[in-house]
All heavy atoms as TSV, in Angstrom:
chain	resi	resn	atom	element	x	y	z
A	1	MET	N	N	89.544	96.123	97.946
A	1	MET	CA	C	88.239	96.673	98.220
A	1	MET	C	C	87.634	96.082	99.482
A	1	MET	O	O	86.882	96.756	100.162
A	1	MET	CB	C	87.334	96.342	97.039
A	1	MET	CG	C	86.907	97.472	96.118
A	1	MET	SD	S	87.374	99.108	96.514
A	1	MET	CE	C	85.827	99.883	96.478
A	2	LYS	N	N	87.962	94.807	99.740
A	2	LYS	CA	C	87.416	94.173	100.935
A	2	LYS	C	C	87.913	94.864	102.202
A	2	LYS	O	O	87.160	95.026	103.154
A	2	LYS	CB	C	87.792	92.691	100.975
A	2	LYS	CG	C	87.101	91.855	99.936
A	2	LYS	CD	C	87.562	90.421	100.036
A	2	LYS	CE	C	86.986	89.598	98.909
A	2	LYS	NZ	N	87.467	88.221	98.949
A	3	ILE	N	N	89.182	95.262	102.195
A	3	ILE	CA	C	89.758	95.915	103.368
A	3	ILE	C	C	89.030	97.226	103.639
A	3	ILE	O	O	88.668	97.523	104.781
A	3	ILE	CB	C	91.268	96.164	103.175
A	3	ILE	CG1	C	92.014	94.837	103.088
A	3	ILE	CG2	C	91.827	96.997	104.316
A	3	ILE	CD1	C	93.466	94.987	102.722
A	4	LEU	N	N	88.800	98.002	102.592
A	4	LEU	CA	C	88.097	99.268	102.747
A	4	LEU	C	C	86.660	99.046	103.204
A	4	LEU	O	O	86.145	99.782	104.051
A	4	LEU	CB	C	88.129	100.051	101.434
A	4	LEU	CG	C	87.585	101.461	101.470
A	4	LEU	CD1	C	88.376	102.311	102.459
A	4	LEU	CD2	C	87.632	102.076	100.095
A	5	GLY	N	N	86.004	98.028	102.677
A	5	GLY	CA	C	84.635	97.720	103.076
A	5	GLY	C	C	84.541	97.313	104.540
A	5	GLY	O	O	83.659	97.775	105.266
A	6	VAL	N	N	85.439	96.452	104.973
A	6	VAL	CA	C	85.442	96.021	106.374
A	6	VAL	C	C	85.740	97.201	107.295
A	6	VAL	O	O	85.120	97.357	108.348
A	6	VAL	CB	C	86.460	94.872	106.577
A	6	VAL	CG1	C	86.676	94.579	108.047
A	6	VAL	CG2	C	85.994	93.624	105.849
A	7	THR	N	N	86.680	98.051	106.885
A	7	THR	CA	C	86.999	99.236	107.678
A	7	THR	C	C	85.792	100.146	107.801
A	7	THR	O	O	85.490	100.665	108.887
A	7	THR	CB	C	88.174	100.002	107.044
A	7	THR	OG1	O	89.285	99.119	106.914
A	7	THR	CG2	C	88.574	101.194	107.881
A	8	GLY	N	N	85.073	100.336	106.708
A	8	GLY	CA	C	83.872	101.168	106.738
A	8	GLY	C	C	82.779	100.583	107.620
A	8	GLY	O	O	82.119	101.310	108.370
A	9	VAL	N	N	82.574	99.272	107.534
A	9	VAL	CA	C	81.546	98.626	108.357
A	9	VAL	C	C	81.895	98.752	109.838
A	9	VAL	O	O	81.026	99.044	110.670
A	9	VAL	CB	C	81.378	97.147	107.944
A	9	VAL	CG1	C	80.544	96.375	108.952
A	9	VAL	CG2	C	80.744	97.058	106.567
A	10	ILE	N	N	83.146	98.541	110.177
A	10	ILE	CA	C	83.564	98.667	111.577
A	10	ILE	C	C	83.381	100.104	112.060
A	10	ILE	O	O	82.898	100.331	113.178
A	10	ILE	CB	C	85.022	98.196	111.752
A	10	ILE	CG1	C	85.113	96.688	111.563
A	10	ILE	CG2	C	85.574	98.585	113.123
A	10	ILE	CD1	C	86.517	96.143	111.539
A	11	LEU	N	N	83.729	101.084	111.228
A	11	LEU	CA	C	83.554	102.487	111.596
A	11	LEU	C	C	82.084	102.808	111.840
A	11	LEU	O	O	81.739	103.443	112.841
A	11	LEU	CB	C	84.125	103.401	110.516
A	11	LEU	CG	C	83.936	104.899	110.739
A	11	LEU	CD1	C	84.763	105.354	111.933
A	11	LEU	CD2	C	84.302	105.676	109.501
A	12	ILE	N	N	81.218	102.363	110.947
A	12	ILE	CA	C	79.788	102.627	111.101
A	12	ILE	C	C	79.244	101.957	112.365
A	12	ILE	O	O	78.469	102.564	113.113
A	12	ILE	CB	C	79.024	102.169	109.845
A	12	ILE	CG1	C	79.363	103.086	108.672
A	12	ILE	CG2	C	77.522	102.148	110.077
A	12	ILE	CD1	C	78.867	102.601	107.342
A	13	CYS	N	N	79.662	100.728	112.631
A	13	CYS	CA	C	79.209	100.030	113.836
A	13	CYS	C	C	79.654	100.752	115.109
A	13	CYS	O	O	78.871	100.919	116.039
A	13	CYS	CB	C	79.717	98.594	113.846
A	13	CYS	SG	S	78.946	97.532	112.625
A	14	LEU	N	N	80.900	101.193	115.146
A	14	LEU	CA	C	81.403	101.876	116.331
A	14	LEU	C	C	80.728	103.228	116.542
A	14	LEU	O	O	80.409	103.603	117.675
A	14	LEU	CB	C	82.918	102.049	116.235
A	14	LEU	CG	C	83.723	100.761	116.363
A	14	LEU	CD1	C	85.198	101.034	116.101
A	14	LEU	CD2	C	83.537	100.141	117.724
A	15	LEU	N	N	80.481	103.964	115.453
A	15	LEU	CA	C	79.779	105.237	115.587
A	15	LEU	C	C	78.338	105.035	116.035
A	15	LEU	O	O	77.806	105.819	116.834
A	15	LEU	CB	C	79.822	106.010	114.263
A	15	LEU	CG	C	81.180	106.591	113.885
A	15	LEU	CD1	C	81.117	107.219	112.503
A	15	LEU	CD2	C	81.651	107.602	114.904
A	16	THR	N	N	77.695	103.974	115.560
A	16	THR	CA	C	76.327	103.670	115.985
A	16	THR	C	C	76.282	103.331	117.466
A	16	THR	O	O	75.403	103.808	118.194
A	16	THR	CB	C	75.767	102.503	115.151
A	16	THR	OG1	O	75.860	102.834	113.768
A	16	THR	CG2	C	74.330	102.215	115.516
A	17	ILE	N	N	77.217	102.529	117.922
A	17	ILE	CA	C	77.280	102.194	119.352
A	17	ILE	C	C	77.498	103.455	120.181
A	17	ILE	O	O	76.873	103.642	121.225
A	17	ILE	CB	C	78.392	101.150	119.610
A	17	ILE	CG1	C	77.993	99.802	119.021
A	17	ILE	CG2	C	78.683	101.017	121.102
A	17	ILE	CD1	C	79.112	98.784	119.003
A	18	SER	N	N	78.365	104.335	119.707
A	18	SER	CA	C	78.628	105.577	120.433
A	18	SER	C	C	77.385	106.456	120.512
A	18	SER	O	O	77.091	107.047	121.562
A	18	SER	CB	C	79.766	106.333	119.747
A	18	SER	OG	O	80.002	107.557	120.381
A	19	VAL	N	N	76.631	106.543	119.411
A	19	VAL	CA	C	75.399	107.343	119.414
A	19	VAL	C	C	74.382	106.743	120.380
A	19	VAL	O	O	73.754	107.464	121.171
A	19	VAL	CB	C	74.814	107.451	117.983
A	19	VAL	CG1	C	73.390	107.980	118.011
A	19	VAL	CG2	C	75.681	108.347	117.125
A	20	PHE	N	N	74.225	105.431	120.356
A	20	PHE	CA	C	73.266	104.795	121.264
A	20	PHE	C	C	73.673	104.958	122.726
A	20	PHE	O	O	72.818	105.125	123.607
A	20	PHE	CB	C	73.079	103.321	120.921
A	20	PHE	CG	C	72.195	103.096	119.726
A	20	PHE	CD1	C	72.566	102.198	118.746
A	20	PHE	CD2	C	71.006	103.786	119.568
A	20	PHE	CE1	C	71.766	101.988	117.634
A	20	PHE	CE2	C	70.193	103.589	118.473
A	20	PHE	CZ	C	70.578	102.694	117.499
A	21	MET	N	N	74.970	104.911	123.011
A	21	MET	CA	C	75.416	105.109	124.390
A	21	MET	C	C	75.126	106.535	124.855
A	21	MET	O	O	74.724	106.746	125.999
A	21	MET	CB	C	76.905	104.786	124.525
A	21	MET	CG	C	77.202	103.308	124.426
A	21	MET	SD	S	78.938	102.935	124.537
A	21	MET	CE	C	79.256	103.299	126.239
A	22	ASP	N	N	75.314	107.519	123.966
A	22	ASP	CA	C	74.965	108.895	124.314
A	22	ASP	C	C	73.469	109.033	124.551
A	22	ASP	O	O	73.035	109.744	125.459
A	22	ASP	CB	C	75.411	109.863	123.218
A	22	ASP	CG	C	76.882	110.204	123.298
A	22	ASP	OD1	O	77.517	109.835	124.311
A	22	ASP	OD2	O	77.393	110.838	122.356
A	23	MET	N	N	72.675	108.357	123.731
A	23	MET	CA	C	71.225	108.434	123.902
A	23	MET	C	C	70.788	107.780	125.210
A	23	MET	O	O	69.842	108.244	125.849
A	23	MET	CB	C	70.516	107.791	122.709
A	23	MET	CG	C	70.645	108.617	121.439
A	23	MET	SD	S	69.939	107.839	119.991
A	23	MET	CE	C	68.206	107.912	120.409
A	24	LEU	N	N	71.477	106.719	125.624
A	24	LEU	CA	C	71.158	106.089	126.912
A	24	LEU	C	C	71.493	107.011	128.083
A	24	LEU	O	O	70.893	106.894	129.153
A	24	LEU	CB	C	71.919	104.767	127.056
A	24	LEU	CG	C	71.391	103.596	126.229
A	24	LEU	CD1	C	72.340	102.407	126.342
A	24	LEU	CD2	C	70.002	103.211	126.674
A	25	GLN	N	N	72.429	107.915	127.887
A	25	GLN	CA	C	72.791	108.859	128.938
A	25	GLN	C	C	71.855	110.056	128.978
A	25	GLN	O	O	71.997	110.925	129.826
A	25	GLN	CB	C	74.221	109.346	128.739
A	25	GLN	CG	C	75.247	108.266	128.962
A	25	GLN	CD	C	76.650	108.764	128.698
A	25	GLN	OE1	O	76.871	109.900	128.301
A	25	GLN	NE2	N	77.622	107.887	128.925
A	26	GLY	N	N	70.904	110.124	128.035
A	26	GLY	CA	C	69.906	111.172	128.092
A	26	GLY	C	C	70.005	112.236	127.021
A	26	GLY	O	O	69.225	113.184	127.019
A	27	PHE	N	N	70.937	112.109	126.107
A	27	PHE	CA	C	71.047	113.080	125.026
A	27	PHE	C	C	70.013	112.779	123.950
A	27	PHE	O	O	69.593	111.634	123.770
A	27	PHE	CB	C	72.441	113.039	124.388
A	27	PHE	CG	C	73.535	113.513	125.289
A	27	PHE	CD1	C	74.429	112.624	125.855
A	27	PHE	CD2	C	73.681	114.859	125.575
A	27	PHE	CE1	C	75.442	113.052	126.674
A	27	PHE	CE2	C	74.702	115.312	126.395
A	27	PHE	CZ	C	75.576	114.399	126.948
A	28	SER	N	N	69.613	113.820	123.211
A	28	SER	CA	C	68.741	113.593	122.063
A	28	SER	C	C	69.569	113.029	120.915
A	28	SER	O	O	70.803	113.027	120.957
A	28	SER	CB	C	68.074	114.903	121.635
A	28	SER	OG	O	69.052	115.800	121.152
A	29	LEU	N	N	68.890	112.575	119.872
A	29	LEU	CA	C	69.600	111.987	118.736
A	29	LEU	C	C	70.509	113.006	118.059
A	29	LEU	O	O	71.665	112.705	117.745
A	29	LEU	CB	C	68.599	111.421	117.713
A	29	LEU	CG	C	69.204	110.821	116.450
A	29	LEU	CD1	C	70.072	109.623	116.782
A	29	LEU	CD2	C	68.116	110.443	115.470
A	30	THR	N	N	70.025	114.214	117.869
A	30	THR	CA	C	70.852	115.237	117.208
A	30	THR	C	C	72.060	115.611	118.054
A	30	THR	O	O	73.156	115.806	117.530
A	30	THR	CB	C	70.021	116.489	116.898
A	30	THR	OG1	O	69.416	116.962	118.089
A	30	THR	CG2	C	68.952	116.186	115.866
A	31	LYS	N	N	71.880	115.703	119.360
A	31	LYS	CA	C	73.006	116.033	120.242
A	31	LYS	C	C	74.021	114.883	120.279
A	31	LYS	O	O	75.234	115.113	120.313
A	31	LYS	CB	C	72.496	116.347	121.650
A	31	LYS	CG	C	73.565	116.756	122.621
A	31	LYS	CD	C	74.200	118.072	122.240
A	31	LYS	CE	C	75.207	118.474	123.298
A	31	LYS	NZ	N	75.996	119.613	122.884
A	32	ALA	N	N	73.542	113.637	120.243
A	32	ALA	CA	C	74.443	112.485	120.243
A	32	ALA	C	C	75.266	112.449	118.957
A	32	ALA	O	O	76.468	112.171	118.991
A	32	ALA	CB	C	73.647	111.197	120.400
A	33	ILE	N	N	74.632	112.734	117.829
A	33	ILE	CA	C	75.367	112.771	116.568
A	33	ILE	C	C	76.361	113.928	116.573
A	33	ILE	O	O	77.500	113.781	116.115
A	33	ILE	CB	C	74.384	112.866	115.387
A	33	ILE	CG1	C	73.589	111.569	115.268
A	33	ILE	CG2	C	75.122	113.154	114.083
A	33	ILE	CD1	C	72.473	111.615	114.257
A	34	TYR	N	N	75.951	115.074	117.111
A	34	TYR	CA	C	76.857	116.221	117.195
A	34	TYR	C	C	78.076	115.890	118.067
A	34	TYR	O	O	79.191	116.299	117.754
A	34	TYR	CB	C	76.127	117.436	117.761
A	34	TYR	CG	C	77.027	118.631	117.921
A	34	TYR	CD1	C	77.409	119.376	116.810
A	34	TYR	CD2	C	77.513	118.999	119.167
A	34	TYR	CE1	C	78.250	120.461	116.938
A	34	TYR	CE2	C	78.353	120.079	119.315
A	34	TYR	CZ	C	78.720	120.808	118.197
A	34	TYR	OH	O	79.558	121.869	118.337
A	35	ASN	N	N	77.875	115.143	119.148
A	35	ASN	CA	C	78.994	114.748	120.011
A	35	ASN	C	C	80.000	113.883	119.244
A	35	ASN	O	O	81.210	113.997	119.451
A	35	ASN	CB	C	78.494	113.990	121.229
A	35	ASN	CG	C	77.857	114.901	122.239
A	35	ASN	OD1	O	78.033	116.110	122.199
A	35	ASN	ND2	N	77.081	114.326	123.135
A	36	ASN	N	N	79.504	113.012	118.366
A	36	ASN	CA	C	80.414	112.177	117.574
A	36	ASN	C	C	81.183	112.995	116.557
A	36	ASN	O	O	82.368	112.772	116.337
A	36	ASN	CB	C	79.633	111.071	116.856
A	36	ASN	CG	C	79.365	109.901	117.756
A	36	ASN	OD1	O	80.223	109.513	118.526
A	36	ASN	ND2	N	78.179	109.356	117.662
A	37	VAL	N	N	80.519	113.946	115.914
A	37	VAL	CA	C	81.169	114.748	114.879
A	37	VAL	C	C	82.121	115.761	115.497
A	37	VAL	O	O	83.170	116.060	114.928
A	37	VAL	CB	C	80.101	115.444	114.005
A	37	VAL	CG1	C	80.737	116.372	112.991
A	37	VAL	CG2	C	79.253	114.405	113.294
A	38	SER	N	N	81.782	116.291	116.661
A	38	SER	CA	C	82.607	117.326	117.268
A	38	SER	C	C	83.983	116.814	117.691
A	38	SER	O	O	84.918	117.609	117.821
A	38	SER	CB	C	81.900	117.956	118.465
A	38	SER	OG	O	81.780	117.023	119.511
A	39	SER	N	N	84.114	115.519	117.869
A	39	SER	CA	C	85.442	114.999	118.229
A	39	SER	C	C	86.426	115.177	117.082
A	39	SER	O	O	87.618	115.347	117.296
A	39	SER	CB	C	85.343	113.531	118.627
A	39	SER	OG	O	84.901	112.759	117.530
A	40	PHE	N	N	85.939	115.171	115.842
A	40	PHE	CA	C	86.821	115.409	114.703
A	40	PHE	C	C	87.141	116.888	114.551
A	40	PHE	O	O	88.151	117.248	113.965
A	40	PHE	CB	C	86.195	114.876	113.411
A	40	PHE	CG	C	86.118	113.378	113.370
A	40	PHE	CD1	C	84.903	112.738	113.526
A	40	PHE	CD2	C	87.252	112.624	113.196
A	40	PHE	CE1	C	84.829	111.357	113.494
A	40	PHE	CE2	C	87.188	111.248	113.164
A	40	PHE	CZ	C	85.971	110.609	113.318
A	41	LYS	N	N	86.290	117.766	115.060
A	41	LYS	CA	C	86.546	119.199	114.959
A	41	LYS	C	C	87.647	119.648	115.905
A	41	LYS	O	O	88.317	120.639	115.656
A	41	LYS	CB	C	85.272	119.984	115.284
A	41	LYS	CG	C	84.188	119.848	114.259
A	41	LYS	CD	C	82.981	120.649	114.681
A	41	LYS	CE	C	81.827	120.438	113.738
A	41	LYS	NZ	N	80.629	121.147	114.191
A	42	MET	N	N	87.836	118.939	117.000
A	42	MET	CA	C	88.764	119.386	118.039
A	42	MET	C	C	90.120	118.685	117.977
A	42	MET	O	O	90.910	118.802	118.898
A	42	MET	CB	C	88.136	119.158	119.415
A	42	MET	CG	C	86.873	119.958	119.616
A	42	MET	SD	S	86.135	119.720	121.215
A	42	MET	CE	C	87.364	120.416	122.272
A	43	THR	N	N	90.385	117.956	116.906
A	43	THR	CA	C	91.669	117.263	116.822
A	43	THR	C	C	92.800	118.248	116.535
A	43	THR	O	O	92.610	119.262	115.878
A	43	THR	CB	C	91.638	116.188	115.719
A	43	THR	OG1	O	91.266	116.796	114.489
A	43	THR	CG2	C	90.679	115.082	116.040
A	44	THR	N	N	93.969	117.921	117.026
A	44	THR	CA	C	95.135	118.769	116.814
A	44	THR	C	C	95.826	118.381	115.512
A	44	THR	O	O	95.484	117.381	114.877
A	44	THR	CB	C	96.129	118.624	117.975
A	44	THR	OG1	O	96.598	117.275	118.007
A	44	THR	CG2	C	95.491	119.006	119.298
A	45	PHE	N	N	96.810	119.165	115.134
A	45	PHE	CA	C	97.543	118.908	113.892
A	45	PHE	C	C	98.245	117.552	113.946
A	45	PHE	O	O	98.237	116.805	112.963
A	45	PHE	CB	C	98.558	120.024	113.647
A	45	PHE	CG	C	99.384	119.802	112.425
A	45	PHE	CD1	C	98.834	119.957	111.158
A	45	PHE	CD2	C	100.708	119.411	112.534
A	45	PHE	CE1	C	99.598	119.742	110.025
A	45	PHE	CE2	C	101.472	119.188	111.402
A	45	PHE	CZ	C	100.917	119.353	110.144
A	46	ALA	N	N	98.838	117.217	115.082
A	46	ALA	CA	C	99.553	115.947	115.203
A	46	ALA	C	C	98.599	114.767	115.045
A	46	ALA	O	O	98.948	113.752	114.427
A	46	ALA	CB	C	100.264	115.873	116.545
A	47	GLU	N	N	97.391	114.881	115.589
A	47	GLU	CA	C	96.417	113.801	115.444
A	47	GLU	C	C	95.982	113.640	113.987
A	47	GLU	O	O	95.776	112.525	113.513
A	47	GLU	CB	C	95.202	114.067	116.329
A	47	GLU	CG	C	95.513	113.948	117.805
A	47	GLU	CD	C	94.392	114.448	118.684
A	47	GLU	OE1	O	93.566	115.253	118.211
A	47	GLU	OE2	O	94.331	114.025	119.845
A	48	TRP	N	N	95.845	114.763	113.258
A	48	TRP	CA	C	95.502	114.684	111.844
A	48	TRP	C	C	96.625	114.026	111.051
A	48	TRP	O	O	96.373	113.253	110.125
A	48	TRP	CB	C	95.195	116.068	111.271
A	48	TRP	CG	C	93.804	116.513	111.542
A	48	TRP	CD1	C	93.423	117.512	112.380
A	48	TRP	CD2	C	92.596	115.966	111.002
A	48	TRP	NE1	N	92.053	117.617	112.383
A	48	TRP	CE2	C	91.531	116.690	111.547
A	48	TRP	CE3	C	92.325	114.943	110.113
A	48	TRP	CZ2	C	90.197	116.403	111.226
A	48	TRP	CZ3	C	91.009	114.659	109.795
A	48	TRP	CH2	C	89.962	115.389	110.353
A	49	VAL	N	N	97.878	114.311	111.401
A	49	VAL	CA	C	99.012	113.699	110.708
A	49	VAL	C	C	98.995	112.192	110.917
A	49	VAL	O	O	99.175	111.415	109.964
A	49	VAL	CB	C	100.347	114.324	111.189
A	49	VAL	CG1	C	101.538	113.526	110.696
A	49	VAL	CG2	C	100.443	115.768	110.739
A	50	VAL	N	N	98.763	111.748	112.132
A	50	VAL	CA	C	98.725	110.316	112.418
A	50	VAL	C	C	97.555	109.658	111.689
A	50	VAL	O	O	97.693	108.576	111.098
A	50	VAL	CB	C	98.647	110.072	113.937
A	50	VAL	CG1	C	98.366	108.620	114.253
A	50	VAL	CG2	C	99.926	110.518	114.609
A	51	LEU	N	N	96.385	110.304	111.694
A	51	LEU	CA	C	95.217	109.762	111.005
A	51	LEU	C	C	95.478	109.639	109.501
A	51	LEU	O	O	95.189	108.608	108.892
A	51	LEU	CB	C	93.999	110.650	111.264
A	51	LEU	CG	C	92.701	110.224	110.587
A	51	LEU	CD1	C	92.225	108.899	111.161
A	51	LEU	CD2	C	91.648	111.292	110.764
A	52	LEU	N	N	96.042	110.673	108.910
A	52	LEU	CA	C	96.350	110.619	107.481
A	52	LEU	C	C	97.423	109.577	107.173
A	52	LEU	O	O	97.388	108.935	106.115
A	52	LEU	CB	C	96.774	111.997	106.983
A	52	LEU	CG	C	95.656	113.040	106.945
A	52	LEU	CD1	C	96.217	114.396	106.540
A	52	LEU	CD2	C	94.557	112.612	106.001
A	53	PHE	N	N	98.363	109.390	108.085
A	53	PHE	CA	C	99.377	108.350	107.905
A	53	PHE	C	C	98.730	106.970	107.866
A	53	PHE	O	O	99.054	106.148	106.998
A	53	PHE	CB	C	100.410	108.427	109.034
A	53	PHE	CG	C	101.435	107.333	108.995
A	53	PHE	CD1	C	102.433	107.347	108.039
A	53	PHE	CD2	C	101.392	106.301	109.904
A	53	PHE	CE1	C	103.380	106.336	107.986
A	53	PHE	CE2	C	102.332	105.290	109.864
A	53	PHE	CZ	C	103.319	105.306	108.915
A	54	PHE	N	N	97.803	106.708	108.778
A	54	PHE	CA	C	97.122	105.415	108.792
A	54	PHE	C	C	96.257	105.220	107.548
A	54	PHE	O	O	96.191	104.122	106.999
A	54	PHE	CB	C	96.279	105.241	110.056
A	54	PHE	CG	C	97.105	104.944	111.278
A	54	PHE	CD1	C	96.870	105.608	112.459
A	54	PHE	CD2	C	98.116	104.004	111.251
A	54	PHE	CE1	C	97.620	105.348	113.581
A	54	PHE	CE2	C	98.887	103.722	112.364
A	54	PHE	CZ	C	98.637	104.399	113.530
A	55	VAL	N	N	95.623	106.276	107.083
A	55	VAL	CA	C	94.833	106.182	105.852
A	55	VAL	C	C	95.759	105.906	104.663
A	55	VAL	O	O	95.436	105.092	103.791
A	55	VAL	CB	C	94.004	107.464	105.637
A	55	VAL	CG1	C	93.401	107.504	104.251
A	55	VAL	CG2	C	92.918	107.574	106.696
A	56	PHE	N	N	96.906	106.558	104.641
A	56	PHE	CA	C	97.881	106.317	103.568
A	56	PHE	C	C	98.351	104.862	103.583
A	56	PHE	O	O	98.459	104.228	102.526
A	56	PHE	CB	C	99.078	107.262	103.721
A	56	PHE	CG	C	100.201	106.948	102.783
A	56	PHE	CD1	C	100.090	107.237	101.435
A	56	PHE	CD2	C	101.368	106.362	103.246
A	56	PHE	CE1	C	101.124	106.934	100.557
A	56	PHE	CE2	C	102.399	106.053	102.387
A	56	PHE	CZ	C	102.275	106.344	101.035
A	57	ILE	N	N	98.631	104.331	104.756
A	57	ILE	CA	C	99.061	102.927	104.863
A	57	ILE	C	C	97.959	101.996	104.365
A	57	ILE	O	O	98.220	101.022	103.652
A	57	ILE	CB	C	99.451	102.588	106.324
A	57	ILE	CG1	C	100.675	103.390	106.746
A	57	ILE	CG2	C	99.687	101.097	106.512
A	57	ILE	CD1	C	101.938	103.049	106.000
A	58	LEU	N	N	96.704	102.283	104.709
A	58	LEU	CA	C	95.579	101.467	104.264
A	58	LEU	C	C	95.447	101.490	102.746
A	58	LEU	O	O	95.306	100.437	102.099
A	58	LEU	CB	C	94.283	101.969	104.911
A	58	LEU	CG	C	93.002	101.248	104.512
A	58	LEU	CD1	C	93.021	99.825	105.044
A	58	LEU	CD2	C	91.802	102.000	105.038
A	59	VAL	N	N	95.542	102.673	102.150
A	59	VAL	CA	C	95.436	102.793	100.693
A	59	VAL	C	C	96.616	102.105	100.020
A	59	VAL	O	O	96.455	101.423	98.993
A	59	VAL	CB	C	95.337	104.279	100.290
A	59	VAL	CG1	C	95.471	104.445	98.789
A	59	VAL	CG2	C	94.030	104.870	100.782
A	60	ARG	N	N	97.796	102.247	100.579
A	60	ARG	CA	C	98.983	101.601	100.018
A	60	ARG	C	C	98.847	100.078	100.035
A	60	ARG	O	O	99.172	99.401	99.062
A	60	ARG	CB	C	100.223	102.028	100.790
A	60	ARG	CG	C	101.500	101.480	100.225
A	60	ARG	CD	C	102.702	101.917	101.066
A	60	ARG	NE	N	103.755	100.952	100.945
A	60	ARG	CZ	C	103.924	99.870	101.686
A	60	ARG	NH1	N	103.090	99.629	102.669
A	60	ARG	NH2	N	104.914	99.044	101.487
A	61	GLU	N	N	98.362	99.533	101.134
A	61	GLU	CA	C	98.178	98.084	101.223
A	61	GLU	C	C	97.149	97.598	100.207
A	61	GLU	O	O	97.325	96.552	99.584
A	61	GLU	CB	C	97.738	97.684	102.641
A	61	GLU	CG	C	98.839	97.764	103.664
A	61	GLU	CD	C	99.953	96.774	103.388
A	61	GLU	OE1	O	99.675	95.627	102.987
A	61	GLU	OE2	O	101.122	97.166	103.565
A	62	MET	N	N	96.072	98.365	100.029
A	62	MET	CA	C	95.075	97.990	99.035
A	62	MET	C	C	95.683	97.992	97.635
A	62	MET	O	O	95.402	97.105	96.825
A	62	MET	CB	C	93.877	98.945	99.099
A	62	MET	CG	C	93.027	98.762	100.325
A	62	MET	SD	S	91.727	99.979	100.512
A	62	MET	CE	C	91.007	100.042	98.913
A	63	TYR	N	N	96.515	98.979	97.345
A	63	TYR	CA	C	97.163	99.076	96.037
A	63	TYR	C	C	98.119	97.910	95.812
A	63	TYR	O	O	98.149	97.311	94.729
A	63	TYR	CB	C	97.904	100.412	95.927
A	63	TYR	CG	C	98.643	100.598	94.635
A	63	TYR	CD1	C	97.955	100.871	93.468
A	63	TYR	CD2	C	100.029	100.486	94.586
A	63	TYR	CE1	C	98.631	101.036	92.265
A	63	TYR	CE2	C	100.712	100.648	93.403
A	63	TYR	CZ	C	100.010	100.922	92.238
A	63	TYR	OH	O	100.683	101.074	91.063
A	64	VAL	N	N	98.896	97.561	96.827
A	64	VAL	CA	C	99.849	96.452	96.705
A	64	VAL	C	C	99.104	95.144	96.485
A	64	VAL	O	O	99.496	94.321	95.634
A	64	VAL	CB	C	100.760	96.376	97.954
A	64	VAL	CG1	C	101.533	95.081	98.001
A	64	VAL	CG2	C	101.704	97.568	97.974
A	65	ILE	N	N	98.027	94.919	97.209
A	65	ILE	CA	C	97.249	93.697	97.037
A	65	ILE	C	C	96.632	93.644	95.639
A	65	ILE	O	O	96.632	92.607	94.977
A	65	ILE	CB	C	96.171	93.584	98.131
A	65	ILE	CG1	C	96.832	93.322	99.485
A	65	ILE	CG2	C	95.168	92.488	97.818
A	65	ILE	CD1	C	95.904	93.421	100.666
A	66	TYR	N	N	96.121	94.785	95.183
A	66	TYR	CA	C	95.521	94.855	93.849
A	66	TYR	C	C	96.556	94.549	92.769
A	66	TYR	O	O	96.298	93.798	91.841
A	66	TYR	CB	C	94.910	96.232	93.624
A	66	TYR	CG	C	94.359	96.448	92.240
A	66	TYR	CD1	C	93.158	95.849	91.864
A	66	TYR	CD2	C	95.035	97.236	91.315
A	66	TYR	CE1	C	92.657	96.020	90.582
A	66	TYR	CE2	C	94.535	97.425	90.050
A	66	TYR	CZ	C	93.349	96.814	89.673
A	66	TYR	OH	O	92.862	96.993	88.417
A	67	LYS	N	N	97.740	95.131	92.894
A	67	LYS	CA	C	98.803	94.900	91.897
A	67	LYS	C	C	99.273	93.443	91.923
A	67	LYS	O	O	99.557	92.856	90.884
A	67	LYS	CB	C	99.991	95.824	92.153
A	67	LYS	CG	C	99.780	97.211	91.644
A	67	LYS	CD	C	99.714	97.195	90.132
A	67	LYS	CE	C	99.675	98.602	89.608
A	67	LYS	NZ	N	99.581	98.634	88.163
A	68	SER	N	N	99.392	92.841	93.120
A	68	SER	CA	C	99.883	91.465	93.192
A	68	SER	C	C	98.855	90.496	92.620
A	68	SER	O	O	99.227	89.493	92.012
A	68	SER	CB	C	100.221	91.097	94.630
A	68	SER	OG	O	99.060	91.030	95.417
A	69	LYS	N	N	97.576	90.769	92.763
A	69	LYS	CA	C	96.550	89.897	92.193
A	69	LYS	C	C	96.460	90.068	90.692
A	69	LYS	O	O	96.109	89.139	89.981
A	69	LYS	CB	C	95.196	90.166	92.845
A	69	LYS	CG	C	95.115	89.630	94.235
A	69	LYS	CD	C	93.723	89.704	94.781
A	69	LYS	CE	C	93.701	89.102	96.170
A	69	LYS	NZ	N	92.373	88.922	96.677
A	70	LYS	N	N	96.761	91.259	90.209
A	70	LYS	CA	C	96.705	91.507	88.767
A	70	LYS	C	C	97.847	90.795	88.039
A	70	LYS	O	O	97.686	90.329	86.925
A	70	LYS	CB	C	96.767	93.014	88.506
A	70	LYS	CG	C	96.269	93.378	87.154
A	70	LYS	CD	C	96.054	94.864	87.059
A	70	LYS	CE	C	95.280	95.134	85.790
A	70	LYS	NZ	N	94.843	96.495	85.687
A	71	LYS	N	N	99.020	90.681	88.665
A	71	LYS	CA	C	100.164	90.009	88.057
A	71	LYS	C	C	99.975	88.498	88.044
A	71	LYS	O	O	100.399	87.821	87.124
A	71	LYS	CB	C	101.443	90.351	88.800
A	71	LYS	CG	C	101.947	91.738	88.534
A	71	LYS	CD	C	103.254	91.979	89.237
A	71	LYS	CE	C	103.751	93.387	88.965
A	71	LYS	NZ	N	105.009	93.637	89.662
A	72	ASN	N	N	99.392	87.939	89.097
A	72	ASN	CA	C	99.217	86.473	89.213
A	72	ASN	C	C	97.744	86.115	89.061
A	72	ASN	O	O	97.021	86.005	90.043
A	72	ASN	CB	C	99.722	85.985	90.560
A	72	ASN	CG	C	101.194	86.268	90.753
A	72	ASN	OD1	O	101.959	86.230	89.808
A	72	ASN	ND2	N	101.582	86.575	91.970
A	73	PRO	N	N	97.295	85.866	87.831
A	73	PRO	CA	C	95.870	85.535	87.652
A	73	PRO	C	C	95.514	84.146	88.094
A	73	PRO	O	O	96.229	83.297	88.311
A	73	PRO	CB	C	95.649	85.674	86.150
A	73	PRO	CG	C	96.990	85.681	85.513
A	73	PRO	CD	C	97.992	86.006	86.572
């Protein structure tokens, strides 16, 4: 769970920095948020495969850590 939490915090921090950088360039808040979301809309199939592969690896590692801690109390 810690791995997922840290990953989420890092994602939120990076998206916040990206929104603030867009706002410094003169975009409104809604346009800056739209710019962040639109990058996920324009991804290709290969990019989605790589993203899902990394998510699968993350979930697998969490499962392995959970199972190893459950066996060795």
